[in-house]
C-alpha positions in Angstrom: 78.7 146.7 116.1 81.9 144.5 115.6 84.9 146.4 114.4 88.0 145.0 112.6 91.5 144.8 114.2 94.7 145.8 112.6 97.4 143.3 113.4 100.9 144.7 112.9 104.0 142.6 113.3 106.3 144.9 115.5 109.4 142.5 116.2 110.5 139.0 115.3 112.7 138.0 118.1 115.2 135.2 118.8 116.2 133.8 122.2 119.7 132.7 121.3 120.5 131.2 124.7 117.4 129.1 124.7 117.8 128.2 121.2 121.3 127.0 121.7 120.2 124.6 124.4 116.8 123.5 123.1 116.5 124.3 119.3 117.5 122.5 116.2 120.9 123.5 114.6 120.8 126.7 112.5 117.4 127.7 114.1 116.7 131.5 113.5 114.0 134.0 113.7 110.5 133.1 112.6 110.4 132.4 108.8 106.6 133.0 108.6 106.3 136.6 109.9 108.2 139.7 108.9 108.5 142.9 110.9 106.1 145.6 109.5 103.5 143.0 108.0 100.0 144.1 108.5 96.8 142.0 108.5 93.1 142.8 109.4 91.0 140.5 111.3 87.7 140.4 113.4 86.8 136.8 114.3 88.6 134.7 111.7 92.3 134.3 111.0 93.5 136.5 108.2 94.9 134.7 105.2 98.7 134.3 105.5 98.7 134.7 109.2 100.6 132.2 111.3 98.2 129.5 112.7 100.1 129.3 116.0 100.4 133.1 116.4 96.6 133.3 115.7 96.0 130.8 118.5 98.0 133.0 120.9 96.2 136.3 120.1 92.8 135.6 118.9 91.1 136.3 122.2 92.5 139.8 122.2 91.4 140.4 118.6 87.8 139.1 119.4 87.6 141.3 122.6 88.9 144.4 120.9 86.7 143.9 117.9 83.7 143.6 120.2 84.5 146.8 122.0 86.7 145.8 125.1 88.5 148.8 126.4 89.3 148.7 130.1 90.1 145.1 130.5 93.7 145.4 131.3 93.4 146.1 135.1 95.7 149.0 134.7 98.8 146.8 134.9 99.7 146.2 131.2 98.8 148.7 128.5 98.3 152.5 129.2 94.7 152.7 128.1 94.9 156.5 128.5 97.4 156.7 125.7 96.7 153.6 123.8 92.9 152.8 123.9 91.8 149.7 122.1 95.3 148.3 121.8 96.9 145.2 123.0 100.7 144.2 122.6 100.8 140.4 122.3 103.2 137.6 121.2 103.1 134.1 119.6 103.8 131.1 121.8 107.1 130.2 120.2 109.4 130.5 123.1 112.5 130.2 121.0 111.7 132.9 118.4 108.5 134.9 119.7 106.9 137.3 117.3 105.5 140.6 118.9 102.3 141.7 117.5 100.2 145.0 118.0 96.5 144.3 118.0 94.4 147.6 117.5 90.8 148.2 116.9 90.2 150.2 113.7 87.2 151.7 111.9 88.1 149.7 108.7 
């Protein structure tokens, strides 16, 4: 049975050195996502969730919602302490947003 995943915005970051060279003037942290925001999803993008961030993390949401656990090859997430969790980021290289994806029983 498919479960839902809780998507928590852990951090909004800003790569100042890269933005200075490649970004537009006055670029700052992502204006679309805020630290602490929570969304729920299974196979569809939740309302209000950034389209680009969804494209970057949907495969983790899909896998976790369908029961994946030991797909990290023991080189990423400590699945003994954090089963059913993935820490992902959007694909914005100048101001990446870090998102915790966790399977829940909701």
